[in-house]
C-alpha positions in Angstrom: -82.2 -23.2 -3.3 -79.4 -25.7 -4.5 -76.6 -26.1 -2.4 -72.9 -26.8 -3.3 -73.4 -30.0 -1.2 -76.7 -31.6 -2.6 -76.0 -34.5 -4.7 -76.3 -34.6 -8.4 -75.9 -37.5 -11.4 -74.2 -37.5 -14.2 -75.8 -39.9 -16.5 -77.1 -42.8 -14.2 -74.4 -42.0 -11.6 -75.1 -39.9 -8.8 -72.3 -38.0 -6.7 -72.9 -37.0 -3.2 -72.1 -33.4 -3.6 -71.4 -31.2 -6.4 -67.5 -30.7 -5.7 -65.4 -32.1 -8.2 -61.6 -32.9 -7.9 -60.9 -32.4 -11.7 -57.6 -34.2 -13.5 -54.3 -32.6 -13.4 -51.0 -33.6 -14.2 -48.9 -34.4 -11.2 -46.6 -36.9 -12.4 -46.7 -39.2 -9.5 -47.1 -42.6 -11.1 -44.1 -44.7 -11.9 -41.7 -44.4 -15.5 -44.3 -46.6 -17.1 -47.4 -45.2 -16.1 -48.5 -47.9 -13.5 -50.7 -46.6 -10.7 -47.9 -46.6 -7.5 -48.1 -46.2 -4.1 -47.5 -42.8 -4.3 -50.6 -42.2 -6.6 -53.2 -43.9 -4.5 -52.3 -42.1 -1.6 -52.5 -38.6 -3.2 -55.8 -39.9 -4.6 -57.2 -41.6 -1.2 -56.3 -38.1 0.6 -58.5 -36.5 -1.6 -61.4 -38.8 -1.4 -61.0 -38.8 2.1 -61.5 -35.1 1.8 -65.0 -35.1 0.6 -65.2 -34.3 -2.8 -68.1 -36.1 -4.6 -66.1 -36.8 -8.1 -62.8 -36.9 -8.8 -61.2 -37.2 -12.2 -57.7 -38.7 -12.5 -56.2 -38.8 -16.4 -55.2 -42.1 -17.9 -53.4 -42.5 -21.4 -55.8 -44.2 -24.2 -52.4 -44.2 -26.2 -48.8 -43.2 -27.1 -46.1 -43.5 -24.6 -46.4 -42.0 -21.5 -44.0 -40.1 -20.3 -42.4 -40.9 -16.7 -44.9 -40.1 -14.1 -48.3 -39.9 -16.2 -51.0 -42.9 -15.7 -51.9 -44.8 -18.2 -54.8 -47.1 -19.1 -53.5 -48.0 -22.9 -53.5 -52.0 -22.6 -55.3 -54.5 -19.9 -51.8 -54.6 -17.7 -53.0 -51.6 -16.2 -56.4 -52.3 -14.8 -55.1 -53.6 -11.5 -53.9 -50.4 -10.4 -57.1 -48.4 -11.6 -59.4 -51.1 -9.5 -56.8 -50.0 -6.4 -57.9 -46.4 -7.1 -61.6 -47.3 -7.5 -61.1 -49.0 -4.1 -59.7 -46.3 -2.7 -62.6 -43.7 -4.0 -65.6 -45.5 -3.1 -64.1 -46.6 0.5 -65.1 -43.1 1.1 -68.4 -42.3 -1.0 -67.0 -40.9 -4.0 -67.2 -41.3 -7.7 -63.8 -42.2 -9.9 -64.0 -41.0 -13.7 -61.0 -41.4 -16.2 -60.1 -38.7 -18.1 -59.3 -40.1 -21.5 -55.7 -37.9 -21.9 -53.3 -38.6 -24.9 -50.2 -39.1 -23.5 -47.7 -37.8 -27.2 -49.8 -35.1 -28.2 -50.0 -31.4 -26.9 -49.2 -28.3 -29.0 -48.2 -24.9 -28.1 -45.8 -26.6 -25.3 -42.4 -28.3 -27.5 -43.7 -31.5 -27.0 -46.2 -32.0 -29.8 -44.9 -35.1 -31.9 -47.4 -35.0 -34.9 -49.5 -32.2 -36.6 -53.2 -33.0 -36.4 -53.5 -31.8 -40.0 -51.6 -34.4 -41.4 -53.8 -37.4 -39.8 -54.9 -39.7 -42.5 -58.6 -40.8 -42.1 -57.4 -44.2 -41.4 -55.4 -42.9 -38.5 -57.9 -40.8 -36.9 -60.3 -44.0 -37.0 -58.1 -45.5 -35.3 -57.5 -43.3 -32.3 -61.3 -43.2 -32.4 -61.5 -47.1 -31.8 -58.3 -46.1 -29.0 -60.4 -43.6 -27.4 -63.2 -46.3 -27.1 -61.2 -49.4 -26.1 -60.0 -47.2 -23.1 -63.0 -46.6 -22.1 -63.9 -50.2 -22.0 -60.8 -50.8 -19.9 -62.1 -48.2 -17.3 -65.3 -49.9 -16.9 -63.6 -53.1 -16.8 -61.8 -51.5 -13.9 -64.8 -50.2 -11.9 -64.4 -46.9 -13.1 -68.0 -44.9 -12.7 -67.4 -42.8 -15.7 -64.9 -41.4 -18.1 -64.2 -37.7 -19.6 -62.6 -37.3 -23.1 -59.9 -34.2 -22.8 -60.8 -31.9 -25.5 -59.0 -28.6 -24.1 -55.9 -27.0 -23.8 -54.6 -28.2 -27.1 -54.7 -32.1 -27.0 -55.2 -33.8 -29.8 -59.3 -33.6 -29.6 -58.9 -29.8 -29.0 -56.8 -29.0 -31.6 -59.4 -30.5 -34.4 -61.9 -28.0 -32.6 -59.7 -25.2 -32.7 -59.7 -23.0 -35.8 -56.0 -21.6 -34.2 -55.0 -25.2 -35.3 -57.1 -27.0 -37.9 -56.4 -26.0 -41.0 -57.6 -29.0 -42.8 -59.7 -28.7 -46.0 -61.5 -32.4 -45.5 -64.7 -33.3 -43.4 -62.5 -33.0 -40.3 -61.7 -29.2 -40.7 -63.3 -25.9 -42.0 -66.6 -25.4 -40.6 -67.6 -25.8 -36.8 -69.3 -29.0 -37.3 -66.2 -30.7 -39.4 -64.0 -29.6 -36.8 -65.8 -30.7 -33.8 -66.3 -34.0 -35.6 -63.4 -36.1 -34.4 -64.9 -35.3 -31.0 -68.6 -36.3 -31.5 -67.2 -39.2 -33.2 -64.9 -40.0 -29.9 -68.1 -40.1 -27.8 -70.0 -42.1 -30.3 -67.5 -44.6 -30.7 -67.3 -44.8 -26.6 -71.2 -44.9 -26.3 -71.0 -47.8 -28.8 -68.9 -50.3 -27.0 -69.5 -49.1 -23.3 -73.2 -49.1 -23.6 -75.4 -45.7 -23.9 -75.6 -45.6 -19.8 -71.6 -45.4 -19.0 -71.4 -41.7 -18.1 -69.2 -39.5 -20.3 -67.9 -35.9 -19.4 -66.3 -33.9 -22.2 -64.2 -31.1 -21.3 -63.6 -28.0 -23.3 -62.1 -25.0 -23.6 -64.9 -22.1 -23.7 -62.8 -19.7 -24.8 -59.2 -20.5 -26.2 -58.0 -16.9 -25.4 -56.1 -16.2 -28.2 -56.2 -14.4 -31.4 -57.9 -16.9 -33.8 -59.0 -19.1 -31.7 -62.3 -20.4 -30.6 -64.4 -18.0 -28.6 -67.5 -19.2 -26.4 -70.3 -18.4 -28.8 -68.6 -21.4 -31.2 -68.3 -23.6 -28.2 -71.9 -23.1 -27.2 -72.7 -24.5 -30.9 -69.9 -27.5 -30.2 -71.8 -28.4 -26.8 -74.7 -29.0 -28.9 -73.5 -31.3 -30.8 -71.5 -33.3 -28.3 -74.8 -33.1 -26.3 -76.6 -34.9 -29.6 -74.0 -37.3 -29.2 -74.1 -38.8 -26.2 -72.2 -36.6 -23.7 -74.3 -36.9 -20.5 -72.0 -33.5 -19.0 -69.7 -30.7 -20.1 -66.7 -29.7 -18.5 -66.2 -26.0 -19.3 -62.3 -25.3 -19.0 -60.4 -22.4 -20.7 -57.4 -21.3 -22.8 -54.7 -23.4 -24.5 -50.4 -23.1 -24.1 -50.3 -20.3 -26.1 -52.5 -18.8 -23.5 -51.1 -20.9 -20.7 -52.3 -18.1 -17.9 -56.1 -19.1 -18.7 -55.5 -22.8 -18.1 -54.5 -22.5 -14.2 -55.1 -18.9 -13.8 -52.7 -17.1 -11.2 -53.3 -14.8 -8.5 -53.4 -12.2 -11.1 -56.7 -13.0 -12.4 -60.4 -12.8 -10.6 -61.4 -15.6 -8.8 -64.4 -17.1 -10.8 -62.8 -15.7 -14.0 -64.1 -18.7 -16.4 -67.7 -19.0 -14.6 -69.3 -17.1 -17.3 -68.4 -19.2 -19.9 -69.6 -22.6 -18.0 -73.0 -20.3 -17.9 -73.2 -19.6 -21.4 -72.3 -23.4 -22.4 -75.1 -24.3 -19.3 -77.9 -22.2 -21.2 -77.8 -24.4 -24.2 -77.5 -27.6 -23.4 -79.9 -29.7 -20.5 -77.2 -32.1 -19.5 -75.0 -31.2 -16.4 -72.2 -28.5 -17.0 -69.2 -28.3 -14.7 -67.2 -25.3 -13.7 -63.7 -24.8 -13.3 -60.3 -22.3 -13.3 -59.7 -20.0 -10.2 -62.7 -21.3 -7.6 -60.7 -21.0 -5.0 -62.7 -21.2 -2.0 -66.0 -23.3 -1.1 -68.0 -20.4 -0.4 -67.1 -19.8 -4.1 -67.9 -23.0 -5.3 -71.8 -22.8 -3.4 -72.0 -19.5 -4.9 -71.3 -21.1 -8.4 -74.2 -23.5 -7.8 -76.7 -20.8 -6.5 -76.5 -18.9 -9.5 -77.5 -21.7 -11.7 -74.1 -21.0 -13.8 -73.1 -24.5 -13.4 -73.8 -27.7 -11.7 -70.8 -28.6 -10.5 -67.9 -26.9 -9.3 -64.5 -28.3 -9.9 -61.7 -27.2 -7.7 -58.5 -28.5 -8.7 -55.6 -26.4 -7.6 -57.6 -25.7 -3.9 -57.7 -29.6 -3.3 -54.1 -30.0 -3.6 -53.7 -26.9 -1.3 -56.3 -28.7 1.2 -57.4 -32.0 0.9 -59.7 -31.7 3.8 -61.4 -28.1 2.2 -65.0 -30.1 1.3 -64.9 -31.7 5.2 -63.8 -28.4 6.6 -66.7 -26.8 5.1 -68.7 -29.3 6.2 -67.7 -29.2 9.8 -66.2 -32.6 9.9 -62.8 -31.6 10.3 -61.7 -28.2 12.4 -59.0 -25.8 11.7 -58.5 -22.8 9.1 -58.4 -23.9 5.3 -55.1 -23.7 3.6 -56.0 -21.9 1.0 -54.5 -21.8 -2.7 -53.2 -18.8 -3.4 -52.7 -19.2 -7.1 -48.9 -18.9 -7.2 -48.9 -22.0 -9.6 -45.1 -22.2 -8.4 -45.3 -25.8 -7.6 -47.9 -27.3 -9.8 -47.3 -25.3 -12.9 -43.6 -24.1 -12.8 -42.6 -27.6 -12.6 -40.9 -29.2 -15.9 -42.5 -31.5 -18.2 -42.6 -34.8 -16.3 -41.5 -33.5 -12.8 -43.4 -34.3 -9.8 -45.6 -31.1 -8.6 -45.5 -29.3 -5.1 -47.6 -27.2 -3.6 -46.3 -24.2 -1.3 -49.3 -24.2 1.2 -49.1 -28.1 0.8 -45.8 -29.8 1.6 -47.5 -33.2 1.7 -48.6 -33.1 -1.5 -47.4 -36.2 -3.4 -45.8 -37.3 -0.1 -48.7 -38.5 1.8 -47.2 -41.8 2.8 -44.2 -40.3 3.8 -44.0 -37.2 5.4 -47.7 -38.2 7.3 -46.7 -36.4 11.0 -47.3 -39.7 13.3 -47.7 -38.6 16.2 -44.8 -39.0 19.1 -44.9 -40.2 22.4 -46.0 -38.4 25.6 -42.4 -38.8 26.6 -41.1 -37.4 23.2 -43.6 -34.8 22.9 -41.8 -33.4 26.1 -38.5 -32.4 24.1 -38.0 -28.7 24.4 -38.1 -27.5 21.0 -37.0 -23.5 19.9 -37.7 -22.1 16.5 -35.9 -18.8 15.6 -37.6 -17.0 13.0 -41.8 -16.6 12.2 -41.4 -16.6 8.5 -42.3 -19.1 5.9 -39.7 -21.9 7.1 -40.4 -21.3 10.9 -44.0 -21.0 10.8 -44.4 -24.4 8.8 -41.9 -26.2 11.2 -43.7 -24.9 14.2 -47.4 -25.9 12.2 -45.8 -29.7 11.7 -44.6 -30.0 14.7 -47.7 -29.1 16.4 -49.4 -31.8 14.5 -47.0 -34.4 15.8 -47.9 -33.5 19.4 -44.8 -31.1 20.3 -45.2 -27.9 21.3 -42.8 -25.7 19.9 -41.9 -22.4 21.2 -41.2 -19.6 18.5 -39.6 -16.2 18.7 -39.4 -13.2 16.2 -37.6 -10.5 16.1 -40.5 -8.5 14.5 -43.8 -7.4 15.6 -45.8 -9.5 13.2 -45.2 -13.1 11.9 -44.2 -13.5 8.0 -40.8 -12.4 7.4 -40.3 -11.6 3.7 -43.7 -12.5 2.7 -45.0 -9.3 4.2 -42.8 -8.0 1.6 -43.5 -10.7 -1.2 -47.5 -9.5 -0.3 -46.9 -6.0 -1.4 -46.3 -5.8 -5.3 -49.5 -5.7 -7.4 -51.7 -8.5 -7.2 -49.9 -10.7 -4.6 -51.9 -10.2 -1.6 -52.9 -13.4 -1.4 -49.0 -14.4 -0.3 -50.3 -13.4 3.0 -52.4 -16.6 3.1 -49.3 -18.8 3.7 -49.0 -16.6 6.9 -52.6 -16.2 8.2 -53.2 -20.0 7.9 -50.0 -21.1 9.8 -50.3 -18.5 12.3 -54.2 -19.1 13.0 -53.3 -23.2 13.0 -50.8 -22.6 15.5 -53.1 -20.1 17.8 -55.7 -23.1 17.8 -52.9 -25.5 18.6 -51.8 -23.3 21.7 -48.6 -22.6 20.0 -47.0 -19.1 21.4 -45.1 -16.7 19.3 -43.0 -14.3 20.7 -42.3 -11.3 19.0 -39.8 -8.2 19.1 -37.4 -11.0 20.8 -34.0 -10.7 19.4 -32.7 -14.0 20.0 -29.1 -14.2 21.1 -26.9 -17.2 21.6 -27.1 -16.5 25.5 -30.7 -16.7 25.4 -30.6 -19.7 23.3 -28.6 -21.0 26.2 -30.8 -20.3 29.0 -33.9 -21.8 27.4 -31.5 -24.5 26.8 -34.1 -26.4 23.9 -33.2 -30.1 23.0 -34.0 -28.4 19.6 -33.2 -25.5 17.8 -34.3 -24.4 14.6 -32.7 -21.2 13.1 -35.2 -20.0 10.8 -33.7 -16.4 10.5 -34.1 -15.5 6.8 -31.7 -13.7 4.5 -30.6 -10.3 3.5 -30.2 -8.3 0.5 -26.3 -9.2 -1.4 -24.1 -6.6 -1.4 -22.6 -7.1 -4.9 -19.0 -5.2 -5.5 -20.4 -2.1 -7.0 -18.3 1.2 -6.5 -20.8 3.8 -4.7 -23.3 1.0 -3.5 -23.1 3.3 -0.4 -24.3 6.3 -2.1 -27.4 8.4 -0.7 -29.7 7.6 -3.8 -28.9 3.6 -3.1 -31.7 1.7 -1.0 -32.5 -2.0 -1.0 -35.4 -3.9 -2.5 -36.6 -4.9 1.3 -36.2 -1.0 2.2 -38.3 0.2 -0.8 -41.3 -2.3 -0.8 -41.2 -2.1 3.3 -41.9 1.6 2.9 -38.3 2.6 4.6 -37.4 4.9 1.6 -40.0 6.5 -0.3 -39.5 7.0 -3.9 -42.6 8.0 -5.8 -42.7 10.0 -8.7 -39.1 9.6 -9.9 -36.3 7.7 -12.2 -35.4 4.9 -11.0 -32.7 2.4 -11.6 -33.2 -1.7 -10.5 -30.1 -3.3 -10.4 -31.1 -7.0 -10.6 -34.0 -8.5 -12.9 -34.8 -11.6 -10.9 -38.4 -12.0 -9.8 -37.4 -9.7 -6.4 -36.2 -6.9 -9.0 -38.8 -7.0 -11.5 -41.6 -6.9 -8.7 -40.1 -4.2 -7.1 -39.9 -2.5 -10.8 -43.3 -3.2 -11.0 -44.4 -2.0 -7.8 -42.4 1.7 -8.5 -43.8 1.5 -11.5 -47.5 1.4 -10.4 -46.9 3.9 -7.8 -45.8 6.6 -10.5 -41.9 6.0 -10.8 -40.1 5.9 -14.2 -38.3 2.9 -13.8 -35.4 0.9 -15.8 -34.0 -2.3 -15.0 -30.5 -3.6 -15.3 -29.9 -7.1 -15.6 -26.7 -9.2 -16.8 -28.1 -12.2 -18.0 -30.4 -12.1 -21.4 -33.9 -11.9 -19.6 -35.9 -10.8 -17.0 -37.8 -12.7 -14.6 -36.5 -15.7 -16.1 -37.2 -18.2 -12.9 -41.1 -17.2 -12.6 -43.8 -19.3 -14.3 -45.2 -18.5 -17.6 -48.5 -17.6 -16.1 -47.8 -15.0 -13.8 -44.7 -13.8 -16.1 -47.4 -13.0 -18.9 -49.1 -10.3 -16.4 -45.8 -9.3 -14.7 -44.8 -8.5 -18.2 -47.7 -6.8 -19.2 -48.1 -4.6 -16.3 -44.3 -3.7 -16.6 -44.6 -2.7 -20.6 -47.9 -0.8 -20.1 -45.8 1.5 -17.5 -43.0 1.8 -19.8 -40.0 -0.2 -17.3 -37.1 -0.2 -19.4 -35.3 -3.4 -19.3 -31.5 -3.2 -20.3 -30.5 -7.1 -20.7 -26.6 -8.7 -20.4 -25.5 -5.1 -19.1 -23.6 -4.9 -16.0 -23.4 -1.7 -13.3 -19.9 -0.3 -13.2 -20.6 2.3 -10.7 -22.9 4.5 -8.9 -22.3 8.0 -8.5 -24.6 11.1 -7.0 -27.4 11.2 -9.9 -25.7 9.0 -12.4 -25.1 5.1 -13.0 -22.0 4.1 -15.3 -22.9 0.7 -17.1 -21.3 -1.5 -19.8 -23.2 -3.5 -22.2 -20.4 -5.9 -24.1 -17.8 -3.7 -25.2 -19.5 -0.5 -24.7 -19.8 1.4 -21.7 -22.1 4.7 -21.4 -24.2 6.5 -18.3 -27.7 6.8 -17.4 -28.0 10.4 -16.5 -30.7 12.3 -14.0 -30.9 9.3 -11.7 -33.1 9.8 -8.6 -32.9 6.4 -6.9 -31.1 2.9 -7.3 -32.7 0.1 -6.0 -30.8 -2.7 -5.2 -32.3 -6.3 -5.5 -29.0 -8.8 -6.8 -29.4 -11.4 -4.8 -29.4 -12.7 -1.4 -27.5 -13.7 1.8 -28.3 -16.3 4.7 -28.8 -14.5 7.8 -27.6 -16.6 10.3 -25.5 -15.6 12.7 -26.5 -18.2 15.8 -26.2 -21.4 14.7 -22.7 -21.5 14.7 -22.2 -19.8 18.1 -25.1 -22.1 20.0 -23.2 -25.2 18.5 -20.0 -24.0 20.9 -22.2 -22.8 23.6 -24.8 -26.0 23.5 -23.0 -28.9 22.0 -25.5 -31.2 23.1 -28.6 -29.2 21.2 -29.7 -30.3 18.0 -29.3 -27.8 15.7 -31.4 -27.5 12.5 -30.9 -24.4 9.7 -33.5 -24.1 7.6 -35.1 -21.7 4.5 -33.0 -18.6 3.5 -30.7 -19.2 6.7 -29.4 -22.1 5.0 -29.5 -21.3 1.7 -31.8 -18.3 0.1 -34.5 -18.9 -2.5 -38.5 -19.1 -3.2 -40.8 -19.7 -0.3 -42.1 -22.9 -1.6 -38.3 -24.8 -0.9 -38.2 -22.9 2.4 -41.7 -24.4 3.6 -40.7 -27.7 2.0 -37.6 -27.8 3.9 -39.1 -26.8 7.1 -41.9 -29.7 6.5 -38.9 -32.4 6.3 -36.8 -31.4 9.2 -40.2 -31.2 11.4 -41.0 -34.7 10.1 -37.6 -36.2 11.2 -37.3 -35.3 14.5 
């Protein structure tokens, strides 16, 4: 029976295993698209980790945005040669994804409409793709991939949702596939028939009027006939953003059946992608014969060593991608991506946790708080050879992550805690639970370094009646300290915490209303996760009152005002407060006075309330500089 670790061929190139690190926009290159040290180290770390095939985007034409790699003229070749060298050094293969810089519908930065392209312009684009493939071959790149998914220009031609042309490039399935087919033929003509070519395509575009899997199968046959050596079956388009990088709200392996449908219709290898989160899942895909290769994208952002750990070459637990999409998909266009699980992503050469000397390792480090920031600091310090001691006032680690994992579809948030606690356990780092750290305890321990990671508490806005019996914080409700099932509940605050508390209450049978002062709820949440959150709240009839302010809370009603109009929400059984947070640092200043020689760092919410991503990254930077 085949295994994910078995070798496989695409065209005449053999990969050492069936794990693919697929192309992603990470925005690590320089402003002109040249490969720089940041990009090289990012790729190098994934090659070291053990994937058999790495696919990196390179724009064949158009002005690239800052950070996006290009290969549109020969001046870019030296940088790509460096990528080839670091990939080949570790026995992996490198393909360049021909990923146009300037066209992508549905995200607000499409420049032209493919329906207006003249035949002459179309032919010039085909030549541009082929010339880029030639440059890739000149650089020693092992093959190319055409990006025909996610509403880039090739995908727009193939999609009935976008393509409204009436000439030979529009209308029928064959006509809409013609542009992609001619690019394949053009590349093969210029590079030679034996230069490997993958075609990436969305199996199902997941929008009304878009292409579904049955038509994709027809197109796959046409692409194979034209010379494609493998097909990479993705999903979605910007209008169905949630299907491109599937969030924690979706089941793992959601898209594998689309890959299986294509595989049943063609004889070339098929790559499955989307929400394959573990090596065990990847192996199951291969063993089921639904695909020939498995692409683990965000999984290898979170843990570059995921393959090596599966092989047993690298010890320790796996940093599992939780599907939060917070750092890799929330990032604005042309902004470097980040990862909540892996603070080193994009900082591989600078956040390298070099071991300290034996003398330095003897420094006494005390960490107060075992939430995301405290655990990250402890873990990173242990990598450098320090032996920090962690104190936690509760009976278990995690801090606010324990509450963040309770709303629907957020169980994976616990993986942030599980990984760090297990890694600390394996490193022999102690966590002392049920300990309320006081300035006196710190003075007794006399640490050289104190890291305060004590989190935050609910902010109390100046609302009359906030001390009423019916009022509870979102923390208390999620923690089960206040039960509100089956009641009319009003949530004050429509940010992420307020909306997730409303989601939690609605799923548990409450009739929920959200009061929000701004013009939208869950505004800071990424598009993919927000889609499912809003969908659930709509299904559960959660009422949202925007541009509305709470003036007063009485025994069973709330007085609110919207613009110039004030009114009462009556028969209220409970009020949940989720209107922001404030730091819970009552320690650092007192310790500073008691122990002026101690170096003190305040990290995470204890410094400035925010999201776990920021808390973890700040803690990682602090741990790297001690």
